C-alpha positions in Angstrom: 72.4 95.8 157.1 72.1 92.3 157.7 69.8 90.0 155.5 69.0 88.1 158.6 67.4 90.8 160.8 63.7 90.4 161.6 61.4 93.2 162.9 58.7 93.2 165.3 55.7 93.0 163.0 57.2 89.5 161.5 58.3 88.3 164.8 54.9 88.7 166.6 53.5 86.4 164.0 53.9 82.9 165.3 53.1 81.2 162.0 55.9 83.2 160.6 58.6 83.2 163.5 58.3 79.7 164.4 59.0 78.3 161.0 62.4 80.1 161.1 65.2 78.4 163.1 68.5 79.7 164.0 71.8 77.5 164.5 75.1 78.2 166.2 77.7 75.7 166.9 80.9 75.3 169.1 82.8 73.7 166.0 83.1 70.6 168.3 80.0 68.9 167.5 77.8 71.0 170.0 75.2 73.4 169.0 72.5 75.8 170.1 69.4 75.7 167.8 65.7 76.9 168.4 63.3 79.3 166.6 64.2 83.0 166.3 61.8 83.8 169.1 63.3 80.8 171.4 60.4 78.8 171.4 61.5 75.2 171.0 59.5 73.4 168.3 61.6 70.1 168.0 63.1 67.6 170.4 66.4 68.5 168.8 66.1 72.2 169.8 68.0 73.5 172.9 70.3 76.1 174.1 73.2 73.5 174.9 73.0 70.4 172.8 76.3 68.5 172.5 78.1 65.1 172.5 79.4 63.8 175.8 83.0 62.6 175.4 82.9 60.0 178.2 79.7 58.3 176.6 81.7 57.6 173.3 78.4 57.0 171.5 78.3 59.6 168.7 75.1 61.0 170.1 74.2 64.6 171.1 72.5 65.3 174.4 70.1 68.1 175.2 71.5 69.4 178.4 69.9 73.2 178.8 66.7 73.0 176.8 65.9 76.6 177.5 66.3 79.8 179.9 63.3 81.8 180.9 64.1 85.4 181.5 61.8 87.6 183.7 61.9 91.3 184.0 60.6 92.6 187.2 59.5 96.3 187.9 57.3 97.6 190.6 56.7 94.0 191.8 55.2 93.3 188.3 56.8 90.3 186.5 57.2 90.1 182.6 58.3 86.6 181.4 60.0 87.1 178.1 59.9 83.3 177.2 57.6 81.4 175.1 56.6 77.7 175.4 54.2 75.5 173.7 51.8 73.5 175.9 48.8 71.7 175.0 46.4 74.0 173.3 48.3 77.2 174.0 51.6 79.2 174.2 52.5 80.3 177.6 54.0 82.5 178.4 53.7 84.7 175.3 57.1 86.7 175.6 57.3 87.2 171.7 55.1 90.0 172.0 57.9 91.8 173.7 60.5 91.3 171.0 61.3 94.4 169.0 63.9 92.7 166.7 66.1 89.6 166.0 69.5 89.8 164.3 71.7 86.9 163.5 74.8 88.7 163.3 77.3 88.9 164.6 75.8 86.4 167.0 72.1 85.6 167.6 70.6 88.8 169.4 67.2 89.6 170.5 65.9 92.8 171.7 62.8 93.1 174.2 60.8 96.1 175.1 58.6 95.9 178.2 57.2 99.3 179.0 60.2 101.6 179.8 62.6 98.7 179.8 64.9 97.8 176.7 66.7 94.5 177.3 69.2 93.0 174.8 70.1 89.3 174.8 73.1 88.0 172.9 73.6 84.3 172.6 77.2 82.9 172.0 78.7 79.5 171.8 82.4 79.4 172.7 84.4 77.8 169.8 86.3 74.7 170.6 84.8 74.2 174.1 81.5 73.1 175.4 80.5 76.5 176.7 77.4 78.7 176.1 77.3 82.4 177.1 74.1 84.6 177.1 74.9 88.3 177.8 71.8 90.6 178.9 72.3 94.2 178.7 69.8 96.8 180.2 69.7 99.3 177.5 66.9 101.5 178.9 65.0 101.6 182.2 63.0 104.2 184.0 62.9 102.5 187.5 64.5 99.8 189.5 64.8 96.7 187.3 65.3 93.0 188.3 66.1 90.2 186.0 65.4 86.6 186.8 66.8 83.6 184.9 65.3 80.2 185.1 67.1 77.3 183.4 65.1 74.3 182.2 67.3 71.0 182.2 66.7 67.9 180.1 69.9 65.7 180.3 68.8 63.3 177.5 69.7 61.9 174.0 68.5 64.5 171.5 66.5 61.8 169.5 64.3 61.1 172.6 62.1 63.2 175.0 62.3 63.3 178.8 59.3 62.6 181.1 59.1 63.2 184.9 60.7 60.5 186.9 61.8 59.8 190.5 65.3 59.3 189.5 66.1 62.8 188.3 68.1 64.8 191.0 67.0 68.4 190.8 69.5 69.6 193.5 72.2 72.2 193.0 75.4 72.7 194.5 77.2 76.1 195.0 80.3 76.9 192.9 81.9 80.4 192.5 79.1 82.8 191.1 76.7 80.0 190.5 75.7 76.5 191.0 76.2 73.0 189.4 73.7 70.4 188.7 73.4 66.8 187.5 70.0 65.2 187.0 71.7 61.6 186.6 74.8 60.1 188.1 76.4 59.0 184.7 76.2 62.5 183.3 78.8 65.2 183.8 78.1 68.1 185.9 76.6 71.2 184.3 78.0 74.3 185.7 75.7 77.5 185.5 77.4 80.7 186.5 77.0 84.5 186.2 79.7 87.1 185.4 78.4 89.4 188.3 76.7 88.5 191.5 73.3 87.1 191.4 71.3 85.3 193.8 70.5 81.6 193.0 67.2 80.6 194.7 67.0 76.8 194.8 63.5 75.4 193.8 63.6 72.3 191.9 60.4 71.5 190.2 59.0 69.6 187.0 57.1 71.5 184.3 54.9 69.3 182.4 54.0 68.7 178.8 56.1 71.1 176.7 55.1 70.3 173.2 57.1 70.2 170.1 54.7 70.6 167.1 57.4 69.8 164.6 57.7 66.3 166.2 53.9 65.8 166.1 54.0 66.5 162.3 56.8 64.0 162.0 54.9 61.3 163.8 57.1 61.1 166.9 56.4 61.5 170.6 56.1 65.3 170.9 55.5 66.0 174.7 58.4 66.6 177.2 58.6 67.3 181.0 61.5 69.4 182.1 63.0 70.1 185.4 64.1 73.5 186.7 66.5 73.5 189.5 65.8 77.1 190.7 66.5 80.6 189.3 69.0 83.3 189.4 67.9 86.9 190.3 69.9 90.3 190.1 69.3 93.8 190.0 70.4 95.5 186.7 70.9 99.2 186.2 70.7 101.0 182.9 74.0 100.3 180.7 74.7 97.2 182.9 75.3 93.7 181.7 75.3 90.3 183.2 76.4 87.3 181.4 75.1 83.6 182.0 77.6 80.8 181.2 76.7 77.1 181.0 79.5 74.6 180.7 80.6 71.1 181.8 83.6 72.8 183.4 83.5 75.6 186.2 84.4 79.0 184.7 86.4 81.7 186.3 83.7 84.4 186.9 86.2 87.0 186.6 87.1 85.9 183.2 83.7 85.3 181.8 83.3 88.9 180.4 86.7 89.0 178.8 86.1 85.5 177.0 82.7 86.7 175.8 84.0 89.8 174.3 87.1 88.1 172.7 84.8 85.3 171.1 82.4 87.9 169.9 85.2 89.9 168.1 86.0 86.7 166.1 82.5 86.4 164.7 81.9 87.0 161.1 79.2 89.5 159.7 76.6 87.6 158.0 75.4 90.6 155.9 74.5 89.0 152.5 73.7 85.6 150.7 77.2 84.3 150.2 78.5 85.6 153.5 75.7 83.7 155.4 76.3 80.4 153.4 80.2 80.7 154.0 79.5 81.0 157.8 76.9 78.2 157.6 79.6 76.0 155.8 82.1 76.5 158.7 79.6 75.1 161.2 79.6 71.7 159.7 83.4 71.1 160.4 83.6 69.7 164.1 87.1 69.0 165.6 87.2 66.7 168.6 89.8 64.5 170.2 92.2 64.9 167.5 89.7 64.3 164.6 88.1 66.5 162.1 84.6 65.6 161.0 81.9 66.8 159.0 78.4 66.9 160.5 76.1 66.0 157.7 73.2 68.1 158.9 71.8 69.9 161.8 70.0 69.3 163.9 69.7 65.6 163.8 72.5 64.1 161.5 75.7 63.0 162.7 78.9 62.2 160.5 78.2 60.4 157.2 81.3 59.4 155.1 79.5 59.7 151.7 78.1 63.1 152.7 81.5 64.3 154.0 83.2 63.6 150.7 80.3 65.0 148.5 80.2 68.2 150.8 83.9 68.8 151.7 85.1 70.9 148.4 82.1 73.2 148.7 82.1 73.8 152.5 86.0 74.1 152.8 87.9 74.4 149.4 85.6 77.1 148.1 86.6 79.4 150.9 90.4 78.5 150.8 90.3 76.4 153.8 92.7 73.7 152.4 94.2 72.5 155.7 90.6 71.9 157.0 89.8 69.8 154.1 92.8 67.7 154.5 92.3 67.3 158.0 89.0 65.7 157.4 90.1 63.4 154.6 93.1 62.3 156.9 90.5 61.4 159.6 88.5 59.2 157.3 91.5 57.6 155.7 92.7 56.6 159.1 89.5 54.8 159.6 89.5 52.9 156.2 88.8 49.1 156.6 88.9 46.7 153.5 88.6 49.6 151.1 85.5 51.2 152.6 85.0 54.3 154.7 82.8 54.5 157.8 79.4 55.9 156.6 76.9 56.5 159.2 78.8 56.6 162.4 81.0 53.5 162.3 79.0 51.5 159.7 80.8 50.4 156.7 77.9 50.0 154.3 78.3 52.6 151.6 79.4 51.3 148.2 79.9 54.9 146.8 81.9 56.7 149.7 85.1 55.3 148.7 84.4 56.4 145.0 83.6 60.0 146.3 86.8 60.0 148.0 88.7 60.2 144.6 86.3 62.9 143.4 87.2 65.0 146.6 90.9 64.4 146.0 90.4 65.8 142.3 89.0 69.0 143.8 91.8 69.1 146.3 94.5 68.8 143.8 93.5 72.1 142.2 94.7 73.6 145.5 97.8 71.5 146.6 99.0 70.0 143.4 99.1 66.5 142.0 102.5 65.8 143.7 101.1 66.3 147.1 98.1 64.3 146.4 100.1 61.2 145.1 102.5 61.4 148.0 99.7 61.5 150.7 96.9 59.5 149.2 98.3 57.1 146.6 98.4 54.2 149.0 94.8 54.7 150.0 93.5 55.1 146.3 95.1 51.8 145.2 93.8 50.0 148.2 90.3 51.2 147.4 90.6 50.0 143.9 92.2 46.7 144.8 89.4 46.1 147.3 86.5 46.5 144.6 88.3 44.2 142.2 89.1 41.7 145.1 85.2 42.1 146.2 84.0 43.4 149.5 82.2 40.8 151.5 79.2 39.2 149.6 77.9 42.6 148.6 80.2 44.3 146.3 82.3 42.8 143.3 83.7 43.5 140.0 82.9 40.8 137.4 83.7 40.0 133.9 82.2 43.2 132.7 84.7 45.2 134.9 81.7 47.1 136.2 81.0 47.4 140.0 78.0 45.3 141.1 76.4 45.9 144.6 73.4 44.2 146.3 72.3 43.9 149.8 68.8 42.3 151.0 68.3 44.8 153.8 70.5 47.7 153.4 70.5 50.3 150.4 74.2 50.7 149.5 73.8 53.9 147.5 72.9 57.4 148.5 69.2 56.4 147.8 69.3 54.5 151.0 65.9 54.8 152.7 64.7 51.5 154.3 61.1 50.7 155.5 60.3 47.5 157.3 63.6 46.3 156.7 63.4 46.6 152.9 65.2 49.2 150.9 62.6 51.6 149.2 64.8 52.2 146.2 67.2 49.1 146.5 68.7 49.4 143.1 70.5 46.1 143.6 72.8 45.2 140.6 74.9 47.8 138.5 74.1 51.3 139.4 74.8 54.1 136.9 76.6 56.6 139.3 78.8 54.0 141.0 80.1 52.9 137.7 80.5 56.5 136.6 82.6 57.2 139.6 84.4 53.8 139.4 85.6 54.9 135.9 86.6 58.3 137.1 88.5 57.0 140.1 90.7 54.6 137.9 91.3 57.2 135.2 92.3 59.6 137.8 94.7 57.2 139.5 96.2 56.1 136.3 96.9 59.8 135.3 98.5 60.5 138.6 100.5 57.0 138.5 101.6 58.0 135.1 102.8 61.4 136.0 104.8 60.1 139.0 106.2 57.0 137.3 104.3 54.1 139.0 104.9 51.6 136.3 103.6 48.7 138.3 100.1 50.3 138.8 100.0 51.6 135.4 100.9 48.3 133.7 98.1 46.5 135.7 95.5 49.0 135.2 96.1 50.8 131.8 93.6 48.6 130.0 90.7 49.0 132.5 89.2 52.3 131.4 88.5 51.1 127.8 87.1 47.9 128.9 84.7 49.8 131.5 83.5 52.4 129.0 82.7 49.6 126.5 80.7 47.6 129.2 79.2 51.0 130.5 77.7 52.2 127.2 76.5 48.6 126.5 74.8 48.2 129.7 73.5 51.5 130.6 72.9 53.5 127.4 69.3 53.4 126.1 69.4 54.5 122.5 65.6 54.6 122.1 65.1 57.0 125.0 68.4 58.7 124.8 69.4 58.6 128.4 71.2 56.2 130.8 69.4 53.3 132.9 69.5 54.0 136.7 70.6 50.5 137.4 70.7 47.2 135.6 70.0 43.8 137.3 68.9 40.3 136.0 65.6 41.8 134.6 67.8 44.3 132.4 67.7 48.0 132.4 65.6 50.0 135.0 64.6 53.0 133.0 63.1 55.1 135.7 64.3 58.7 135.1 66.4 59.6 138.0 69.1 62.2 138.5 71.9 59.6 139.3 72.8 59.7 135.5 74.1 63.3 135.9 77.2 61.9 137.8 78.2 60.3 134.5 78.5 63.8 133.0 79.9 65.9 135.9 83.2 64.0 136.7 86.6 64.8 135.3 86.6 61.6 133.2 83.3 60.6 131.6 82.4 57.8 129.1 79.6 59.3 127.1 80.2 61.2 123.8 78.9 64.8 123.3 75.7 63.8 121.6 74.9 61.3 124.4 75.7 63.9 127.1 73.4 66.5 125.4 70.7 64.0 125.2 71.0 63.1 129.0 71.0 66.8 130.0 67.9 67.3 127.8 66.1 64.4 129.8 67.1 65.9 133.1 66.0 69.4 132.2 62.7 68.0 131.0 62.0 65.7 134.0 64.1 66.5 137.1 65.3 70.1 137.0 63.7 72.6 139.4 64.9 75.9 140.9 66.1 74.0 144.0 67.7 71.1 142.8 66.9 67.9 140.8 64.0 65.6 141.6 64.8 62.0 142.5 62.1 60.6 140.1 60.3 62.0 137.2 56.7 63.2 137.9 55.5 61.0 135.0 56.4 57.9 137.0 53.3 56.4 138.8 55.7 56.1 141.9 56.4 59.7 142.1 55.8 61.7 145.3 55.6 65.3 145.1 55.1 66.3 148.5 57.2 65.3 151.6 55.7 64.7 155.1 54.0 62.4 157.6 55.5 59.9 159.8 59.0 58.3 159.3 57.7 55.4 157.1 55.6 57.7 155.1 58.7 60.1 154.7 61.1 57.4 153.9 58.9 56.1 151.2 58.9 59.7 149.7 62.5 60.5 150.3 63.9 59.4 146.8 60.6 59.1 145.0 60.5 62.8 143.6 61.8 64.8 146.5 64.2 67.5 145.4 67.9 67.5 146.6 70.0 70.6 146.1 73.4 68.6 146.3 72.7 67.3 142.8 72.5 70.8 141.4 76.2 71.1 141.7 76.7 68.1 139.3 74.2 69.3 136.9 75.9 72.8 136.8 79.3 71.1 136.4 77.9 68.9 133.4 76.4 72.1 131.7 79.8 74.0 132.1 81.7 71.2 130.5 79.2 71.1 127.7 78.4 74.8 127.0 81.2 76.7 128.8 80.5 80.4 129.4 77.1 80.0 127.5 76.0 78.3 130.8 76.6 81.4 132.9 73.3 83.1 132.8 71.5 79.9 133.9 74.0 79.2 136.6 73.5 82.6 138.1 69.6 82.0 138.2 70.2 78.7 139.9 72.2 80.6 142.4 69.6 83.3 142.6 67.0 80.7 143.5 68.1 80.1 147.0 68.8 83.8 148.1 65.3 84.1 149.8 65.6 80.7 151.4 68.2 81.8 153.8 65.6 84.1 155.5 63.3 81.2 156.1 63.3 77.6 157.7 67.1 77.3 158.8 68.0 81.0 158.6 71.3 81.6 156.8 71.6 78.0 155.4 70.3 75.7 152.9 68.0 72.6 153.9 68.5 69.1 153.1 65.6 68.7 150.7 62.6 70.3 149.0 59.1 69.2 147.8 59.2 67.7 144.2 56.0 69.9 143.5 55.8 73.7 143.2 56.2 75.7 145.3 59.0 73.4 146.4 58.6 74.0 150.0 61.6 73.3 152.2 61.9 70.1 154.1 64.2 67.9 156.0 67.1 69.2 158.3 67.2 72.8 158.2 70.9 73.2 157.5 72.6 70.5 155.4 76.3 70.2 154.7 76.2 69.1 150.9 73.3 71.4 150.1 75.4 74.4 151.4 78.6 73.0 149.8 76.7 72.6 146.4 75.6 76.2 146.3 79.0 77.4 147.1 80.5 75.3 144.4 78.1 76.6 141.9 79.2 80.1 142.9 82.8 79.1 142.6 82.1 77.7 138.9 80.6 81.0 138.1 83.6 83.0 139.3 86.0 80.5 137.6 84.2 81.3 134.2 84.5 85.1 134.9 80.9 85.6 135.9 81.4 86.8 139.4 80.2 90.1 140.6 
């Protein structure tokens, strides 16, 4: 029995079903995402959303927005689709749904009178091809199935409007048609596995509404074009497969490909199997590159998120080669000691330091010798770049600590910017950056000593103690018993934030046991929730306990109290270091706190963020790589301490 099976009484309640979103990816950057009743509520939703290789722009494009199914019996039509228009939902096909099951592939069963129709949606891995199989399970009289595609052909961050430039014409191909709304786009081939008549009838449908975009303060109405519809007779027990792809398919091979792909799918039957499946969806391979999509449906590749998420989404499942392929892709793009962060922007002061942390986790699987052999040159390049200074914005001064500042960019993970100004700029010396800096140097020294790199060892051997001394003097606040969040010309910023947990969770730390215990006590008291750590203490007047509104409003709330699950991994690691097995029960409770969440919001996954205030509603991207990775890493820690089931 799957934990992600939903029955008719729940699916018929739109307040319930429209809050639950499904995701399926092609492992090449493309995805299908919509609600579990197939009503699109976001501009990012669609049955075929994917990058277009020729555009080379790191964007996704909504190609096939939706596919309306209509069952026809006795000259009566029953439209199984559901769309939101101004003031109403029409048609209301959700009332025909008997169940939705996420495993082994998203599947919906419809009951219309004596007709029972099953729909199975399947992305073909490693190629941009969506298949949907319709099987007539029951029918008492002659039954016809009509399939009407709605096309968008637009960037996933925008919405389409009716215009005179869109070409709604179709051109015949084997067992189907091809269409291309705009000349610079590739052709979209729509075909069926068995003969079906295609009736050309290009037309615009106006004012589809996306309520989630309305809540977020974005344009939320869209016009979509339909080029016509497919129609075929189905007899009881028969199936037809609809295929949508940038390349023409061989109609005779469609059914075999569908069956072969379906056989590869894992069963998502419990909490951990769902998360492991979700983790695999974040890794995209395209053009010889392996990348991590930071979150679905609107994030792309982020260097920082990649390194933080990677051990959890790959190594926790033994996917060592996959982890190395992603690391190798990023090291191949290093520039002046920095990794690309968002797309091709080299603006993250911490991504290079998280690189060392990722290697420390990878070492447990491949050994120190291979780490040093493959990555030592990159490790040394990063450290040298920081000491040398990176532009005008990153430098290591007389304190031997890392200083970072930028007038218009936030260089740490707290990177929200409103009206050209960082919300939490944190210019100066940041606590987690310097904790990671110390860890990186100590780790490199350990490996250099192990493999006889005397030149490096001689040059860097005195740095750790100098850094530790400066760090304690600069960041430790004896009166309050915790670490300053950052230090600038005005002195210590004593806002209670979760960044200080990184100073406890890494392999090499600078705090003594009493200091570490005091920091953990502060974090428990102010920041810990069942869903992660708050980004600011509720006692701070700047605290924001709810996340919502337009983009500027949300960006102001993003790191001012909002809860982030990824931080929980480091909280757990710090506690296991301090308490060992005595922390097992609490760690299991942390894990248990997410079990119900995979049945709501982004089903089968963990979201980007939660509200800071109870009941800690799920917010942000429905499926986030470092959130999923963190929960899987906590499970791995539990198993390592003998607490597995």
